ZADO-1210 file (C-alpha; in nm, 4 decimals, padded with zeros to 6 digits):
<atoms>
<atom x="00.4169" y="-04.6782" z="-00.9229" code="MET" pos="1"/>
<atom x="00.0832" y="-04.4991" z="-00.9728" code="THR" pos="2"/>
<atom x="00.0835" y="-04.4034" z="-00.6033" code="CYS" pos="3"/>
<atom x="00.4303" y="-04.2512" z="-00.6353" code="ILE" pos="4"/>
<atom x="00.3235" y="-04.0451" z="-00.9373" code="LYS" pos="5"/>
<atom x="00.0253" y="-03.9075" z="-00.7447" code="TRP" pos="6"/>
<atom x="00.2439" y="-03.8092" z="-00.4468" code="ILE" pos="7"/>
<atom x="00.4964" y="-03.6302" z="-00.6680" code="VAL" pos="8"/>
<atom x="00.2160" y="-03.4463" z="-00.8499" code="ALA" pos="9"/>
<atom x="00.0605" y="-03.3302" z="-00.5219" code="VAL" pos="10"/>
<atom x="00.4018" y="-03.2196" z="-00.3919" code="ALA" pos="11"/>
<atom x="00.4641" y="-02.9841" z="-00.6791" code="PHE" pos="12"/>
<atom x="00.1076" y="-02.8566" z="-00.6850" code="SER" pos="13"/>
<atom x="00.1567" y="-02.7466" z="-00.3233" code="ALA" pos="14"/>
<atom x="00.3553" y="-02.4538" z="-00.4588" code="LEU" pos="15"/>
<atom x="00.0311" y="-02.3058" z="-00.5861" code="SER" pos="16"/>
<atom x="-00.1036" y="-02.2694" z="-00.2302" code="PHE" pos="17"/>
<atom x="00.1631" y="-02.0260" z="-00.1123" code="SER" pos="18"/>
<atom x="-00.0567" y="-01.7220" z="-00.1803" code="SER" pos="19"/>
<atom x="-00.3196" y="-01.8463" z="00.0642" code="PHE" pos="20"/>
<atom x="-00.0900" y="-01.8537" z="00.3665" code="ALA" pos="21"/>
<atom x="-00.1799" y="-01.5047" z="00.4893" code="THR" pos="22"/>
<atom x="-00.5172" y="-01.3571" z="00.5847" code="ASP" pos="23"/>
<atom x="-00.5383" y="-01.0111" z="00.4289" code="VAL" pos="24"/>
<atom x="-00.9096" y="-00.9442" z="00.4649" code="SER" pos="25"/>
<atom x="-00.9723" y="-00.5782" z="00.5421" code="GLY" pos="26"/>
<atom x="-01.1644" y="-00.4272" z="00.8310" code="GLU" pos="27"/>
<atom x="-01.3682" y="-00.1104" z="00.7861" code="THR" pos="28"/>
<atom x="-01.3735" y="00.1762" z="01.0365" code="ILE" pos="29"/>
<atom x="-01.6653" y="00.4097" z="00.9703" code="MET" pos="30"/>
<atom x="-01.6331" y="00.7747" z="01.0677" code="ASP" pos="31"/>
<atom x="-01.8494" y="00.7921" z="01.3796" code="ASN" pos="32"/>
<atom x="-01.6044" y="01.0054" z="01.5753" code="TYR" pos="33"/>
<atom x="-01.7115" y="01.3514" z="01.6941" code="ILE" pos="34"/>
<atom x="-01.4150" y="01.5906" z="01.6892" code="GLY" pos="35"/>
<atom x="-01.3198" y="01.8496" z="01.9468" code="ALA" pos="36"/>
<atom x="-01.5019" y="02.1781" z="01.9805" code="GLY" pos="37"/>
<atom x="-01.7978" y="02.0893" z="01.7619" code="ASN" pos="38"/>
<atom x="-02.1302" y="01.9200" z="01.8231" code="SER" pos="39"/>
<atom x="-02.1338" y="01.7756" z="01.4723" code="SER" pos="40"/>
<atom x="-01.8840" y="01.5524" z="01.2989" code="ASP" pos="41"/>
<atom x="-01.7874" y="01.7843" z="01.0134" code="ILE" pos="42"/>
<atom x="-01.6708" y="02.1431" z="01.0580" code="HIS" pos="43"/>
<atom x="-01.7342" y="02.3216" z="00.7298" code="GLY" pos="44"/>
<atom x="-01.8813" y="02.1885" z="00.4058" code="ASP" pos="45"/>
<atom x="-01.9213" y="01.8123" z="00.3934" code="SER" pos="46"/>
<atom x="-01.8519" y="01.8010" z="00.0194" code="PHE" pos="47"/>
<atom x="-01.5080" y="01.9476" z="00.0943" code="LYS" pos="48"/>
<atom x="-01.4089" y="01.7811" z="00.4212" code="PHE" pos="49"/>
<atom x="-01.6157" y="01.4710" z="00.4994" code="ASP" pos="50"/>
<atom x="-01.4190" y="01.1559" z="00.5818" code="VAL" pos="51"/>
<atom x="-01.6404" y="00.8555" z="00.5196" code="ASP" pos="52"/>
<atom x="-01.4430" y="00.5473" z="00.6191" code="LYS" pos="53"/>
<atom x="-01.1074" y="00.3776" z="00.6578" code="MET" pos="54"/>
<atom x="-01.0266" y="00.0239" z="00.5384" code="VAL" pos="55"/>
<atom x="-00.7252" y="-00.1453" z="00.6988" code="VAL" pos="56"/>
<atom x="-00.5549" y="-00.4818" z="00.6508" code="SER" pos="57"/>
<atom x="-00.2270" y="-00.6478" z="00.7495" code="ARG" pos="58"/>
<atom x="-00.0571" y="-00.8726" z="00.4955" code="ASP" pos="59"/>
<atom x="00.2296" y="-01.0367" z="00.6807" code="GLY" pos="60"/>
<atom x="00.4310" y="-00.7352" z="00.7994" code="THR" pos="61"/>
<atom x="00.2768" y="-00.4878" z="00.5527" code="ILE" pos="62"/>
<atom x="00.0035" y="-00.2646" z="00.6942" code="LEU" pos="63"/>
<atom x="-00.2375" y="-00.1209" z="00.4380" code="ASN" pos="64"/>
<atom x="-00.4653" y="00.1761" z="00.5089" code="VAL" pos="65"/>
<atom x="-00.7139" y="00.3259" z="00.2612" code="ASP" pos="66"/>
<atom x="-00.9026" y="00.6402" z="00.3641" code="ILE" pos="67"/>
<atom x="-01.2117" y="00.7348" z="00.1614" code="PHE" pos="68"/>
<atom x="-01.2600" y="01.1083" z="00.1945" code="THR" pos="69"/>
<atom x="-01.4054" y="01.4081" z="00.0162" code="ALA" pos="70"/>
<atom x="-01.0812" y="01.5870" z="00.1055" code="PHE" pos="71"/>
<atom x="-00.8147" y="01.4415" z="-00.1211" code="TYR" pos="72"/>
<atom x="-00.6818" y="01.7603" z="-00.2824" code="ASN" pos="73"/>
<atom x="-00.5440" y="02.0764" z="-00.1246" code="ASP" pos="74"/>
<atom x="-00.7840" y="02.3560" z="-00.0354" code="ILE" pos="75"/>
<atom x="-00.5632" y="02.6613" z="-00.0063" code="GLY" pos="76"/>
<atom x="-00.3121" y="02.5948" z="00.2709" code="SER" pos="77"/>
<atom x="-00.5009" y="02.2871" z="00.3971" code="ILE" pos="78"/>
<atom x="-00.3214" y="01.9628" z="00.3188" code="LYS" pos="79"/>
<atom x="-00.3246" y="01.5924" z="00.4073" code="LEU" pos="80"/>
<atom x="-00.2377" y="01.5108" z="00.7678" code="GLY" pos="81"/>
<atom x="-00.0299" y="01.2257" z="00.9112" code="ASP" pos="82"/>
<atom x="-00.1701" y="00.8877" z="01.0194" code="LEU" pos="83"/>
<atom x="-00.1499" y="00.8213" z="01.3950" code="PHE" pos="84"/>
<atom x="-00.1691" y="00.4696" z="01.5434" code="MET" pos="85"/>
<atom x="-00.1766" y="00.2957" z="01.8818" code="ALA" pos="86"/>
<atom x="-00.1394" y="-00.0739" z="01.9623" code="THR" pos="87"/>
<atom x="-00.2888" y="-00.3171" z="02.2090" code="GLY" pos="88"/>
<atom x="-00.2853" y="-00.6919" z="02.2774" code="ASN" pos="89"/>
<atom x="-00.4942" y="-00.7302" z="02.5900" code="GLY" pos="90"/>
<atom x="-00.8660" y="-00.7232" z="02.6582" code="LEU" pos="91"/>
<atom x="-00.8642" y="-00.3439" z="02.6763" code="GLU" pos="92"/>
<atom x="-00.8810" y="-00.1559" z="02.3473" code="SER" pos="93"/>
<atom x="-00.5910" y="00.0815" z="02.2705" code="PRO" pos="94"/>
<atom x="-00.8504" y="00.3346" z="02.1526" code="TRP" pos="95"/>
<atom x="-01.0219" y="00.5462" z="02.4180" code="ASP" pos="96"/>
<atom x="-01.2014" y="00.8458" z="02.2654" code="PRO" pos="97"/>
<atom x="-01.3468" y="00.9573" z="02.5969" code="ASN" pos="98"/>
<atom x="-01.0880" y="01.0166" z="02.8667" code="GLY" pos="99"/>
<atom x="-01.1151" y="01.3231" z="03.0892" code="ASP" pos="100"/>
<atom x="-01.2929" y="01.5496" z="02.8404" code="GLN" pos="101"/>
<atom x="-01.4709" y="01.3469" z="02.5719" code="PRO" pos="102"/>
<atom x="-01.3489" y="01.4362" z="02.2259" code="ASN" pos="103"/>
<atom x="-01.1959" y="01.7667" z="02.3316" code="GLU" pos="104"/>
<atom x="-00.8330" y="01.8743" z="02.2974" code="ASN" pos="105"/>
<atom x="-00.7380" y="01.5264" z="02.1746" code="ASP" pos="106"/>
<atom x="-00.3745" y="01.5956" z="02.1065" code="ARG" pos="107"/>
<atom x="-00.1686" y="01.2891" z="02.1864" code="TYR" pos="108"/>
<atom x="-00.1747" y="01.0934" z="02.5111" code="SER" pos="109"/>
<atom x="-00.3813" y="01.0069" z="02.8153" code="ASN" pos="110"/>
<atom x="-00.2409" y="01.2828" z="03.0341" code="SER" pos="111"/>
<atom x="-00.3887" y="01.6167" z="03.1337" code="GLY" pos="112"/>
<atom x="-00.7004" y="01.7140" z="02.9421" code="SER" pos="113"/>
<atom x="-00.6431" y="01.4759" z="02.6531" code="ASN" pos="114"/>
<atom x="-00.8554" y="01.1757" z="02.5745" code="THR" pos="115"/>
<atom x="-00.7434" y="00.8286" z="02.6697" code="GLY" pos="116"/>
<atom x="-00.5607" y="00.7132" z="02.3563" code="THR" pos="117"/>
<atom x="-00.1815" y="00.7044" z="02.3708" code="ASP" pos="118"/>
<atom x="-00.0811" y="00.7439" z="02.0059" code="TRP" pos="119"/>
<atom x="00.2628" y="00.5829" z="01.9841" code="ASN" pos="120"/>
<atom x="00.3187" y="00.5382" z="01.6086" code="TYR" pos="121"/>
<atom x="00.2778" y="00.7765" z="01.3162" code="VAL" pos="122"/>
<atom x="00.3067" y="00.7467" z="00.9399" code="TYR" pos="123"/>
<atom x="00.4632" y="01.0797" z="00.8436" code="ASP" pos="124"/>
<atom x="00.3778" y="01.1839" z="00.4867" code="LEU" pos="125"/>
<atom x="00.6904" y="01.3954" z="00.4693" code="GLY" pos="126"/>
<atom x="00.7536" y="01.6838" z="00.2309" code="GLY" pos="127"/>
<atom x="00.5402" y="01.5425" z="-00.0491" code="GLY" pos="128"/>
<atom x="00.2079" y="01.6349" z="00.1083" code="ARG" pos="129"/>
<atom x="00.0184" y="01.8685" z="-00.1166" code="GLY" pos="130"/>
<atom x="00.0674" y="01.6419" z="-00.4166" code="SER" pos="131"/>
<atom x="-00.0930" y="01.3150" z="-00.5278" code="LYS" pos="132"/>
<atom x="00.1957" y="01.0959" z="-00.4118" code="SER" pos="133"/>
<atom x="00.5047" y="01.0986" z="-00.1977" code="GLY" pos="134"/>
<atom x="00.7340" y="00.9018" z="00.0308" code="THR" pos="135"/>
<atom x="00.6364" y="00.8600" z="00.3942" code="GLY" pos="136"/>
<atom x="00.8069" y="00.7185" z="00.7025" code="GLU" pos="137"/>
<atom x="00.6763" y="00.5029" z="00.9871" code="LEU" pos="138"/>
<atom x="00.7995" y="00.6558" z="01.3129" code="LYS" pos="139"/>
<atom x="00.7806" y="00.6130" z="01.6883" code="SER" pos="140"/>
<atom x="00.9465" y="00.7813" z="01.9843" code="GLY" pos="141"/>
<atom x="00.7759" y="01.1171" z="01.9401" code="PHE" pos="142"/>
<atom x="00.6385" y="01.3367" z="02.2203" code="THR" pos="143"/>
<atom x="00.3794" y="01.6100" z="02.2564" code="THR" pos="144"/>
<atom x="00.6543" y="01.8621" z="02.1785" code="ALA" pos="145"/>
<atom x="00.6901" y="01.7028" z="01.8328" code="ASP" pos="146"/>
<atom x="00.3250" y="01.7516" z="01.7398" code="LEU" pos="147"/>
<atom x="00.1951" y="02.0112" z="01.4976" code="ILE" pos="148"/>
<atom x="-00.1651" y="02.1043" z="01.5624" code="THR" pos="149"/>
<atom x="-00.4494" y="02.2398" z="01.3536" code="SER" pos="150"/>
<atom x="-00.4432" y="02.5673" z="01.5463" code="SER" pos="151"/>
<atom x="-00.0726" y="02.6189" z="01.4828" code="GLU" pos="152"/>
<atom x="-00.1155" y="02.5635" z="01.1092" code="LEU" pos="153"/>
<atom x="-00.4472" y="02.7403" z="01.0461" code="HIS" pos="154"/>
<atom x="-00.5248" y="02.9817" z="01.3267" code="SER" pos="155"/>
<atom x="-00.6717" y="03.2296" z="01.0800" code="ASP" pos="156"/>
<atom x="-00.9489" y="03.0137" z="00.9340" code="ILE" pos="157"/>
<atom x="-01.1514" y="02.9083" z="01.2374" code="GLY" pos="158"/>
<atom x="-01.0349" y="02.5499" z="01.2548" code="VAL" pos="159"/>
<atom x="-01.1200" y="02.2796" z="01.5053" code="ARG" pos="160"/>
<atom x="-00.8743" y="02.3738" z="01.7778" code="ASP" pos="161"/>
<atom x="-00.5657" y="02.1983" z="01.9110" code="ASN" pos="162"/>
<atom x="-00.5942" y="01.8777" z="01.7127" code="GLN" pos="163"/>
<atom x="-00.2804" y="01.6752" z="01.6412" code="ALA" pos="164"/>
<atom x="-00.2552" y="01.6557" z="01.2614" code="VAL" pos="165"/>
<atom x="00.1190" y="01.6209" z="01.1912" code="ARG" pos="166"/>
<atom x="00.4516" y="01.5663" z="01.3585" code="ILE" pos="167"/>
<atom x="00.7661" y="01.7702" z="01.3140" code="ALA" pos="168"/>
<atom x="01.0875" y="01.5933" z="01.2117" code="ASP" pos="169"/>
<atom x="01.3173" y="01.5376" z="01.5091" code="LYS" pos="170"/>
<atom x="01.6424" y="01.3419" z="01.5301" code="ASN" pos="171"/>
<atom x="01.5150" y="01.1759" z="01.8475" code="SER" pos="172"/>
<atom x="01.2377" y="00.9947" z="01.6589" code="GLN" pos="173"/>
<atom x="01.2839" y="00.6340" z="01.5468" code="THR" pos="174"/>
<atom x="01.2270" y="00.5657" z="01.1756" code="ILE" pos="175"/>
<atom x="01.1175" y="00.2060" z="01.1149" code="HIS" pos="176"/>
<atom x="01.0547" y="00.2048" z="00.7389" code="SER" pos="177"/>
<atom x="00.9793" y="00.4260" z="00.4412" code="SER" pos="178"/>
<atom x="00.7355" y="00.3698" z="00.1558" code="SER" pos="179"/>
<atom x="00.5320" y="00.5398" z="-00.1147" code="ALA" pos="180"/>
<atom x="00.1809" y="00.6748" z="-00.0516" code="TRP" pos="181"/>
<atom x="-00.0661" y="00.7989" z="-00.3088" code="ASN" pos="182"/>
<atom x="-00.3983" y="00.9723" z="-00.3725" code="VAL" pos="183"/>
<atom x="-00.6608" y="00.8402" z="-00.6132" code="ASP" pos="184"/>
<atom x="-00.8551" y="01.1512" z="-00.7084" code="ASP" pos="185"/>
<atom x="-01.1026" y="00.9687" z="-00.9303" code="ASN" pos="186"/>
<atom x="-01.4316" y="00.9285" z="-00.7486" code="TYR" pos="187"/>
<atom x="-01.4410" y="00.5874" z="-00.5824" code="SER" pos="188"/>
<atom x="-01.8093" y="00.6466" z="-00.5082" code="TYR" pos="189"/>
<atom x="-02.0483" y="00.9260" z="-00.4151" code="ALA" pos="190"/>
<atom x="-02.3323" y="00.9726" z="-00.1676" code="LYS" pos="191"/>
<atom x="-02.5400" y="01.2439" z="-00.0054" code="THR" pos="192"/>
<atom x="-02.4338" y="01.3664" z="00.3407" code="VAL" pos="193"/>
<atom x="-02.6121" y="01.6515" z="00.5163" code="GLY" pos="194"/>
<atom x="-02.7853" y="01.7513" z="00.1969" code="GLY" pos="195"/>
<atom x="-02.4601" y="01.7656" z="00.0003" code="SER" pos="196"/>
<atom x="-02.3703" y="01.5232" z="-00.2775" code="TYR" pos="197"/>
<atom x="-02.0152" y="01.4146" z="-00.1958" code="ASN" pos="198"/>
<atom x="-01.7627" y="01.2437" z="-00.4195" code="GLY" pos="199"/>
<atom x="-01.5004" y="01.0420" z="-00.2310" code="TYR" pos="200"/>
<atom x="-01.1419" y="00.9894" z="-00.3399" code="GLY" pos="201"/>
<atom x="-00.8962" y="00.7527" z="-00.1724" code="LYS" pos="202"/>
<atom x="-00.5787" y="00.8268" z="00.0217" code="VAL" pos="203"/>
<atom x="-00.3663" y="00.5109" z="00.0475" code="SER" pos="204"/>
<atom x="-00.0786" y="00.4241" z="00.2797" code="PHE" pos="205"/>
<atom x="00.1112" y="00.0932" z="00.2716" code="SER" pos="206"/>
<atom x="00.4161" y="00.0428" z="00.4928" code="PHE" pos="207"/>
<atom x="00.6381" y="-00.2237" z="00.6505" code="ASP" pos="208"/>
<atom x="00.5844" y="-00.2701" z="01.0252" code="VAL" pos="209"/>
<atom x="00.8616" y="-00.5272" z="01.0830" code="THR" pos="210"/>
<atom x="01.0084" y="-00.5060" z="01.4322" code="GLY" pos="211"/>
<atom x="00.7254" y="-00.2939" z="01.5713" code="THR" pos="212"/>
<atom x="00.4226" y="-00.3723" z="01.7865" code="ALA" pos="213"/>
<atom x="00.2085" y="-00.3007" z="01.4798" code="LEU" pos="214"/>
<atom x="00.3258" y="-00.6322" z="01.3310" code="ALA" pos="215"/>
<atom x="00.1817" y="-00.8477" z="01.6104" code="THR" pos="216"/>
<atom x="-00.0868" y="-00.6365" z="01.7808" code="ALA" pos="217"/>
<atom x="-00.4320" y="-00.7897" z="01.8142" code="ASN" pos="218"/>
<atom x="-00.5838" y="-00.4415" z="01.7917" code="GLN" pos="219"/>
<atom x="-00.4633" y="-00.1187" z="01.6314" code="ILE" pos="220"/>
<atom x="-00.6267" y="00.2210" z="01.6798" code="ALA" pos="221"/>
<atom x="-00.6092" y="00.4711" z="01.3931" code="PHE" pos="222"/>
<atom x="-00.6530" y="00.8476" z="01.3655" code="ARG" pos="223"/>
<atom x="-00.6383" y="01.0702" z="01.0565" code="TRP" pos="224"/>
<atom x="-00.7446" y="01.4216" z="00.9598" code="ALA" pos="225"/>
<atom x="-00.6641" y="01.6892" z="00.7076" code="MET" pos="226"/>
<atom x="-00.4416" y="01.9590" z="00.8579" code="THR" pos="227"/>
<atom x="-00.7335" y="02.1848" z="00.9578" code="CYS" pos="228"/>
<atom x="-00.9016" y="01.8875" z="01.1343" code="ALA" pos="229"/>
<atom x="-01.2436" y="01.9827" z="00.9966" code="ASN" pos="230"/>
<atom x="-01.3202" y="01.6118" z="01.0042" code="ASP" pos="231"/>
<atom x="-01.1369" y="01.3475" z="01.2041" code="ILE" pos="232"/>
<atom x="-01.1685" y="00.9722" z="01.1680" code="ILE" pos="233"/>
<atom x="-01.0740" y="00.7551" z="01.4640" code="GLU" pos="234"/>
<atom x="-01.1412" y="00.3939" z="01.5484" code="GLY" pos="235"/>
<atom x="-00.9928" y="00.0534" z="01.6205" code="VAL" pos="236"/>
<atom x="-00.9419" y="-00.2541" z="01.4011" code="ALA" pos="237"/>
<atom x="-00.8968" y="-00.6117" z="01.5247" code="SER" pos="238"/>
<atom x="-00.6468" y="-00.8522" z="01.3735" code="PHE" pos="239"/>
<atom x="-00.5848" y="-01.2248" z="01.4058" code="THR" pos="240"/>
<atom x="-00.3787" y="-01.2800" z="01.7243" code="PRO" pos="241"/>
<atom x="00.0002" y="-01.2827" z="01.6981" code="ALA" pos="242"/>
<atom x="00.0671" y="-01.2144" z="01.3315" code="ASP" pos="243"/>
<atom x="-00.2581" y="-01.2100" z="01.1359" code="ASN" pos="244"/>
<atom x="-00.1468" y="-01.5256" z="00.9534" code="SER" pos="245"/>
<atom x="-00.3465" y="-01.8424" z="00.9079" code="THR" pos="246"/>
<atom x="-00.1490" y="-02.1400" z="01.0386" code="VAL" pos="247"/>
<atom x="-00.0600" y="-02.3123" z="00.7112" code="VAL" pos="248"/>
<atom x="00.2518" y="-02.5283" z="00.6595" code="PRO" pos="249"/>
<atom x="00.5086" y="-02.3768" z="00.4275" code="GLU" pos="250"/>
<atom x="00.4827" y="-02.5232" z="00.0741" code="PRO" pos="251"/>
<atom x="00.8468" y="-02.6309" z="00.0923" code="GLN" pos="252"/>
<atom x="00.7715" y="-02.8386" z="00.4014" code="THR" pos="253"/>
<atom x="00.4787" y="-03.0078" z="00.2311" code="ILE" pos="254"/>
<atom x="00.6915" y="-03.0880" z="-00.0738" code="ILE" pos="255"/>
<atom x="00.9706" y="-03.2444" z="00.1346" code="LEU" pos="256"/>
<atom x="00.7233" y="-03.4571" z="00.3296" code="MET" pos="257"/>
<atom x="00.5494" y="-03.5861" z="00.0181" code="LEU" pos="258"/>
<atom x="00.8723" y="-03.6567" z="-00.1674" code="LEU" pos="259"/>
<atom x="01.0009" y="-03.8427" z="00.1372" code="ALA" pos="260"/>
<atom x="00.6867" y="-04.0562" z="00.1334" code="MET" pos="261"/>
<atom x="00.7396" y="-04.1270" z="-00.2369" code="ALA" pos="262"/>
<atom x="01.0982" y="-04.2316" z="-00.1690" code="GLY" pos="263"/>
<atom x="00.9954" y="-04.4700" z="00.1082" code="LEU" pos="264"/>
<atom x="00.7310" y="-04.6297" z="-00.1108" code="ILE" pos="265"/>
<atom x="00.9758" y="-04.6677" z="-00.3996" code="TYR" pos="266"/>
<atom x="01.2401" y="-04.8220" z="-00.1708" code="ARG" pos="267"/>
<atom x="00.9891" y="-05.0649" z="-00.0273" code="ARG" pos="268"/>
<atom x="00.8767" y="-05.1758" z="-00.3749" code="LYS" pos="269"/>
<atom x="01.2384" y="-05.2165" z="-00.4870" code="SER" pos="270"/>
<atom x="01.3154" y="-05.4332" z="-00.1826" code="THR" pos="271"/>
<atom x="01.0150" y="-05.6541" z="-00.2510" code="GLN" pos="272"/>
<atom x="01.1358" y="-05.7102" z="-00.6064" code="LEU" pos="273"/>
</atoms>
């Protein structure tokens, strides 16, 4: 009887392990990308525009992206840009920052004078950009004609030219999910860059990637900039193959197995009596 009690106790305690079934550890992408048209990473004042890093994780089918940047509030007409992504599952990385003309005219795909990354997903911040929160949409099926560039938005302020920073809404685009995004404008931390003491806020996106390649990709490339593209962060993050989940039996399965064992033991003892 003592054995049966132990099995039943273990069965119900298995419920407590459900939160450990998914690996959600984040991967950090530091801003080592040199943007188009400039020999240095940041165009303009670092304390206004520097992007320091991006931390990404995938929790089941939820993709989380936190961008730590000195630009987290509007500066005049300059606002937050959209988040571009590309997926890959083979040995080759989906991120190719070199291409035909390294780091120049990096608009969208690997054709013409663009770099080698084919950005095929975007998290569109929607009409709420310019505030501290809003509702965004995960989209695919966009083309170069759908892109809005830094030059088109800010041709009068000497921006980094022809950088893809947003997409325009088109009926031809596929919307996969919508979710809230937000800006934490309290300093997460501060450090000195280029002689300037920078305080970094956090821009956070979290969205459902169910039914997309983002849910199962081994590698995902990311790209983000403010709409003037004075600093651009690009890089690639690696995820656990298939679904980023640790292979752990469902708690319900464990419970059924253990209760079945308890039943067999009880039946055997009853027969012996």
